[in-house]
Structure formats: structure tokens, C-alpha cells
C-alpha positions as CSV (number, residue, x, y, z in Angstrom):
1,M,-5.8,-52.0,-66.6
2,K,-6.9,-51.3,-63.1
3,Y,-5.9,-47.7,-62.9
4,E,-7.5,-47.2,-66.4
5,T,-11.0,-48.7,-65.2
6,M,-10.6,-46.4,-61.9
7,I,-10.0,-43.4,-64.1
8,K,-12.9,-44.4,-66.5
9,I,-15.2,-44.7,-63.3
10,M,-14.3,-41.3,-62.0
11,M,-15.0,-39.6,-65.3
12,L,-18.2,-41.6,-65.9
13,L,-19.3,-40.3,-62.5
14,L,-18.2,-36.7,-63.2
15,T,-20.5,-37.0,-66.3
16,K,-23.5,-38.9,-64.9
17,R,-23.2,-37.9,-61.4
18,K,-25.1,-40.8,-59.8
19,L,-25.2,-44.6,-60.8
20,T,-25.7,-47.9,-58.9
21,A,-22.9,-50.3,-58.7
22,S,-24.4,-52.7,-60.9
23,Q,-24.7,-50.1,-63.7
24,I,-20.9,-49.3,-63.4
25,A,-20.2,-53.0,-63.1
26,D,-22.2,-53.8,-66.3
27,R,-20.5,-51.0,-68.3
28,Y,-16.8,-52.1,-67.6
29,G,-17.3,-55.8,-67.2
30,I,-16.5,-55.9,-63.5
31,S,-17.8,-57.2,-60.3
32,T,-19.9,-54.9,-58.1
33,R,-17.2,-55.8,-55.5
34,S,-14.6,-54.4,-57.5
35,V,-16.8,-51.2,-58.2
36,Y,-16.6,-50.6,-54.2
37,R,-13.0,-51.4,-54.3
38,Y,-12.3,-48.5,-56.8
39,V,-14.6,-46.3,-55.1
40,E,-12.5,-46.7,-51.9
41,E,-9.3,-46.1,-53.9
42,L,-10.7,-42.9,-55.6
43,N,-11.5,-41.5,-52.0
44,V,-8.0,-42.6,-50.9
45,C,-6.7,-40.4,-54.0
46,G,-8.8,-37.3,-53.0
47,V,-11.7,-37.8,-55.1
48,P,-14.9,-37.6,-52.9
49,V,-16.9,-40.6,-54.1
50,D,-19.8,-41.2,-51.9
51,V,-22.2,-44.2,-51.4
52,T,-25.8,-43.5,-50.2
53,R,-28.6,-45.9,-49.7
54,G,-32.4,-45.3,-49.8
55,R,-34.3,-43.1,-51.9
56,Y,-31.6,-40.9,-53.0
57,G,-29.2,-43.7,-53.0
58,G,-26.3,-44.5,-55.3
59,I,-22.7,-43.9,-56.0
60,Y,-21.8,-40.4,-56.8
61,V,-19.3,-37.5,-56.9
62,A,-20.6,-34.4,-55.2
63,D,-21.8,-31.5,-57.6
64,T,-19.3,-29.3,-55.8
65,F,-16.6,-31.2,-57.0
66,R,-14.2,-30.1,-60.0
67,L,-11.0,-31.6,-61.5
68,P,-8.1,-29.2,-61.2
69,T,-8.0,-26.2,-63.5
70,G,-5.4,-25.6,-66.2
71,Y,-6.1,-28.5,-68.6
72,L,-7.1,-26.2,-71.5
73,T,-8.3,-22.6,-72.1
74,R,-12.0,-21.8,-72.8
75,G,-11.3,-21.6,-76.6
76,E,-9.4,-25.0,-76.7
77,Y,-12.3,-26.6,-74.9
78,S,-14.8,-25.4,-77.3
79,A,-12.5,-26.2,-80.1
80,A,-12.0,-29.8,-79.2
81,I,-15.8,-30.6,-78.3
82,N,-16.7,-29.2,-81.8
83,A,-14.3,-31.5,-83.3
84,L,-15.2,-34.5,-81.3
85,N,-18.8,-33.8,-81.9
86,A,-18.2,-34.0,-85.6
87,M,-16.4,-37.2,-85.4
88,A,-19.0,-38.9,-83.1
89,S,-21.7,-38.0,-85.8
90,Q,-19.9,-40.1,-88.3
91,V,-18.1,-42.8,-86.3
92,T,-19.4,-44.8,-83.3
93,D,-16.4,-45.2,-81.1
94,E,-16.6,-45.4,-77.4
95,N,-13.3,-43.8,-76.8
96,I,-14.4,-40.6,-78.8
97,I,-18.0,-40.7,-76.8
98,S,-15.8,-41.0,-73.5
99,A,-13.4,-38.1,-74.4
100,L,-16.5,-35.9,-75.2
101,E,-18.0,-36.6,-72.2
102,K,-15.0,-35.7,-70.2
103,L,-14.3,-32.5,-71.9
104,Q,-18.1,-31.5,-71.8
105,R,-18.2,-32.1,-68.1
106,Q,-14.9,-30.1,-67.5
107,Q,-15.5,-27.2,-70.0
108,K,-14.3,-24.2,-68.4
109,S,-15.2,-20.6,-68.2
110,E,-12.4,-18.0,-67.9
111,K,-14.7,-15.6,-65.9
112,R,-15.1,-16.1,-62.1
113,E,-18.7,-17.0,-61.2
114,L,-20.7,-13.6,-60.6
115,S,-24.2,-13.5,-59.2
116,V,-26.1,-10.2,-60.4
117,C,-29.3,-9.1,-58.7
118,G,-30.4,-5.8,-59.4
119,N,-27.7,-3.2,-58.5
120,I,-25.8,-6.0,-56.5
121,I,-22.9,-8.2,-57.8
122,V,-21.8,-11.0,-55.6
123,D,-18.6,-12.6,-56.2
124,G,-18.7,-16.3,-55.2
125,G,-14.9,-16.7,-55.3
126,T,-12.5,-16.5,-52.4
127,W,-9.0,-14.7,-51.9
128,G,-6.4,-16.5,-53.7
129,G,-8.8,-18.1,-56.4
130,G,-9.9,-20.9,-54.4
131,K,-12.6,-22.8,-56.0
132,K,-14.0,-25.4,-53.5
133,F,-16.0,-22.4,-51.8
134,S,-17.2,-21.0,-55.2
135,E,-18.4,-24.4,-56.2
136,K,-20.6,-24.9,-53.2
137,M,-22.0,-21.3,-53.8
138,R,-22.7,-22.2,-57.4
139,V,-24.6,-25.3,-56.6
140,C,-26.6,-23.5,-53.6
141,E,-27.5,-20.7,-55.8
142,S,-28.5,-22.8,-58.7
143,A,-30.7,-24.9,-56.4
144,V,-32.6,-21.7,-55.0
145,N,-33.0,-20.4,-58.8
146,D,-34.2,-23.7,-60.1
147,K,-36.0,-25.0,-57.1
148,A,-34.0,-28.0,-56.9
149,C,-33.4,-30.4,-53.9
150,L,-30.0,-30.9,-52.6
151,L,-28.3,-33.8,-50.8
152,I,-25.8,-32.2,-48.5
153,D,-23.1,-33.6,-46.3
154,Y,-23.1,-31.1,-43.4
155,I,-21.0,-30.7,-40.2
156,S,-22.5,-28.9,-37.4
157,R,-20.7,-26.2,-34.9
158,G,-20.5,-29.2,-32.6
159,G,-18.7,-31.5,-34.9
160,E,-21.9,-33.7,-35.7
161,H,-21.5,-35.1,-39.2
162,S,-24.9,-35.7,-41.1
163,K,-26.5,-36.1,-44.6
164,R,-29.8,-34.5,-45.3
165,V,-32.1,-33.5,-48.1
166,I,-32.8,-29.8,-48.1
167,D,-34.8,-27.3,-50.3
168,P,-33.0,-24.2,-50.7
169,H,-35.1,-20.9,-50.7
170,V,-32.8,-18.0,-50.1
171,L,-29.0,-17.2,-49.6
172,I,-28.1,-15.1,-46.6
173,F,-25.0,-13.1,-46.3
174,K,-24.2,-11.9,-42.8
175,Q,-20.8,-11.1,-41.0
176,N,-18.9,-11.9,-43.8
177,V,-20.4,-15.4,-43.9
178,W,-22.7,-17.0,-46.3
179,Y,-25.6,-19.2,-45.2
180,V,-28.5,-20.9,-47.2
181,Y,-32.0,-20.8,-45.7
182,A,-33.7,-24.1,-46.7
183,F,-36.5,-26.4,-45.7
184,C,-34.8,-29.5,-44.1
185,H,-36.6,-32.8,-44.8
186,T,-35.0,-34.4,-41.6
187,K,-36.4,-31.8,-39.2
188,Q,-39.4,-31.0,-41.4
189,T,-38.9,-27.5,-40.8
190,F,-36.7,-24.4,-42.0
191,R,-33.2,-24.2,-40.9
192,T,-30.1,-22.0,-41.8
193,F,-27.1,-23.9,-42.8
194,K,-23.7,-22.3,-43.1
195,I,-22.3,-22.9,-46.6
196,G,-18.8,-23.1,-45.2
197,R,-19.8,-26.1,-43.2
198,I,-21.4,-28.0,-46.2
199,K,-18.8,-30.7,-47.1
200,S,-20.5,-31.5,-50.2
201,A,-23.7,-30.8,-52.1
202,S,-25.6,-33.0,-54.8
203,F,-28.8,-32.5,-56.7
204,T,-31.2,-35.2,-56.1
205,G,-32.9,-34.6,-59.4
206,E,-36.1,-33.6,-57.7
207,K,-37.8,-30.2,-57.6
208,F,-39.8,-28.8,-54.7
209,L,-42.5,-26.3,-54.6
210,R,-41.4,-22.9,-53.0
211,K,-42.9,-22.3,-49.6
212,E,-44.0,-18.6,-49.1
213,F,-42.3,-16.6,-46.3
214,T,-41.4,-13.2,-45.3
215,R,-38.1,-11.5,-44.4
216,D,-39.3,-11.3,-40.8
217,E,-39.8,-15.0,-40.4
218,I,-36.2,-15.6,-40.9
219,D,-34.5,-15.2,-37.7
220,L,-31.1,-13.9,-38.5
221,D,-29.8,-14.6,-34.9
222,F,-29.9,-18.2,-35.8
223,Y,-26.7,-19.3,-33.9
224,Y,-27.3,-17.4,-30.9
225,P,-30.3,-17.0,-28.7
226,S,-31.0,-13.6,-27.3
227,E,-30.1,-14.8,-23.8
228,K,-26.5,-15.6,-25.2
229,F,-25.7,-12.1,-25.9
230,T,-24.0,-9.7,-23.7
231,D,-23.2,-5.9,-23.7
232,V,-19.5,-5.6,-24.3
233,T,-17.3,-2.4,-24.2
234,L,-14.1,-2.5,-26.3
235,E,-11.0,-0.2,-26.5
236,I,-9.6,-0.5,-30.0
237,N,-6.0,0.4,-31.1
238,K,-5.5,2.5,-34.1
239,S,-3.5,-0.3,-35.6
240,S,-6.3,-2.9,-35.8
241,L,-9.0,-0.2,-36.5
242,A,-9.9,-1.2,-40.0
243,D,-10.0,-4.8,-39.3
244,V,-12.4,-4.2,-36.2
245,E,-14.6,-2.0,-38.4
246,E,-15.1,-4.7,-40.8
247,W,-15.9,-7.3,-37.8
248,L,-18.2,-4.8,-36.0
249,G,-19.3,-2.2,-38.6
250,I,-18.1,1.5,-38.5
251,D,-21.3,2.6,-37.2
252,N,-20.5,0.9,-33.8
253,I,-17.1,2.5,-33.4
254,E,-16.4,6.1,-32.1
255,P,-13.3,7.9,-31.4
256,R,-12.3,9.1,-28.0
257,G,-8.9,10.9,-27.8
258,N,-6.3,8.8,-29.2
259,S,-8.2,5.6,-29.1
260,F,-11.3,4.1,-30.4
261,F,-14.4,2.5,-28.4
262,A,-17.2,0.1,-29.3
263,R,-20.0,-0.9,-27.1
264,M,-22.6,-3.4,-28.4
265,A,-24.2,-6.8,-27.7
266,L,-22.2,-9.7,-29.0
267,P,-22.7,-13.3,-28.6
268,D,-20.9,-14.6,-25.5
269,D,-19.2,-17.9,-26.6
270,G,-15.6,-19.2,-27.3
271,G,-15.8,-17.8,-30.5
272,L,-15.8,-14.1,-29.2
273,V,-13.0,-14.8,-26.9
274,N,-11.0,-16.1,-29.9
275,K,-11.8,-13.4,-32.1
276,I,-10.8,-10.7,-29.4
277,L,-7.4,-12.5,-29.0
278,S,-6.8,-12.6,-32.8
279,F,-6.2,-8.9,-32.9
280,G,-2.9,-9.5,-30.9
281,G,-3.6,-7.3,-28.0
282,A,-5.0,-4.3,-30.1
283,V,-8.5,-4.9,-28.8
284,K,-9.1,-4.6,-24.9
285,V,-12.1,-5.6,-23.1
286,L,-13.2,-2.9,-20.6
287,E,-16.7,-4.5,-19.7
288,P,-18.0,-6.8,-18.6
289,A,-15.5,-8.2,-16.1
290,E,-16.3,-11.8,-16.7
291,L,-15.4,-11.6,-20.4
292,K,-12.3,-9.7,-19.5
293,E,-11.1,-12.6,-17.3
294,K,-11.8,-15.2,-20.1
295,V,-9.5,-13.3,-22.5
296,A,-6.9,-12.9,-19.8
297,A,-7.2,-16.7,-18.8
298,A,-7.1,-17.8,-22.7
299,A,-4.1,-15.4,-23.2
300,R,-2.2,-17.0,-20.1
301,K,-2.8,-20.3,-21.6
302,I,-1.4,-19.4,-25.0
303,A,1.7,-18.0,-23.3
304,E,2.2,-21.3,-21.4
305,E,2.6,-23.2,-24.5
306,Y,5.3,-21.2,-25.6
């Protein structure tokens, strides 16, 4: 009975998305205390059920969450839903209605989600068929198109965990990373959020009035102020040329003899040192001397670990 109720609560949240503890308790004839206990157990099982107080409060599962794929094919889902719809129209049975809600919520499409804009096609999927990032992209893109407010659970570069309501205006793709440019209700200004750092996102049910802005108003150096950039000269081994071209762009690399060189302004932070080391010695820092020493020190530290 306990696990049956817990599964019913999970499916109800997947269908309704946001409910109060009292609504859930009344539906299944349990106490609100039991509801919160089931919520904790669902989280332990890996289902991201969240509890939020205030204006957008309630118990909910993020819109970015989906049950594992592989239950039914697209055709099987459609056939099952049609059959249950026919039965539900003739017989009032809570089990039929519950099964119908589950299938409608989990109905699959055999195609990966693609965004088409003019002559550009953007595949929101990841290598290996991972779905979590695709779901975040789907929700963010829908919010932009529908002018829908999102409640996001966000983890900053510094590890700060925060929940905030945003009005997504546009998606940005830079350096192989996706961002969403949105008006932040907490800061009362536009911010750029890295989609990969959004732990979960849910529609609040409210719409926003789109604010007009120009391309020039979006600061695409959002993580690195100009004073944190430094002129870097790199020597690149041919074995890693393709990977470095994807990182820096082919226009910034030129051949000289048997080697390749790149000179450009890059953000001088810990991430730059780690990126250079990721090529396993195939990328050598020629200038500046300070960066060269940072890379050498980091390499020595790694060697000491082994």
C-alpha cells in the first residue's frame, strides 16, 4: 500500500506538475505529514520532487524530468491512449483515468527534438543519446517561444545554489555551450544563465511581456570582464589540431613549418590551465610566461599524485 501510494503521487505530479500537500492528502486519504514523507522517499529514489513556499510554491516535479524511455513505442502509446479514451467515455473508473493520465504524460516521440530556424537546425540532444540536457533545452526553448516564466534551480560557477524566476528571451550558443538570456526576477535585470548549470526548470504558469532589446545589448563576454583576458601564444601539435580548431576556431590557427600556432585573447582563469592540460602535452604555452608557469605547476601537481 505504501509503495502503491508513493507511485500514484509520483504519477500525479508528472501529470499535474504542481499541487499542495493538502490536495495530495485529500486525493489519497492520507495526512499531509505522510505526503512529505513520501516526497522524501521519492527523492531518495532519484525522482526530483521539490517543495517550494511562497507565490510559486507547492510540491512539484521539474518539467525537465522524464521517466526512462523504452516502455512503449510511439505507435503503442497512441493505440493504448485511444483505447483508454474510449473506455473512459463509457465507464467512470479511477484506474482507467489514472492509466490514461500516465500514458498521456509519458507519450514518446521517436524523433529527437530539433529546433528549426530558417536555414539552421539545432539538435538539442547530446552525444550518446542523453536526455537530461535535451529536456532542459526543450523547456527553455518552449519558454522563449511561449513567453512563459520559469522557476529554475541554478548552480553558479562558484557553487552557489539558488532558486529564481526568470523570463527567457533568447537562447545563445557560444564556444559549444548553450545559454539562456533572461530577465531575472531576483536581480531585476537581464542575466545570462548556462543551461548546463540549471539543475531543474519548471513553468510557473505565468506569462511575461517580452522586453525589446538589440543584439548589441547582450554582453557575450558575460563570464569574463575584459580585464581578465590575456594575450596567449600557443604551439599546437598536429595530433591535437582538430580538437584545438574546435576550441579556438580554425581562423585563429596558422601553420608554420611542421607545427601550428595560435595567438589570441583568452580568459585567464583556472579553466584555461585545465583546458590546455586536457590536450596532454600537445598544446604548449609560449607566452605569457605567467601562464606557462601556471600550466607547468599544475602538471607537476598531477605528476605528484601518481
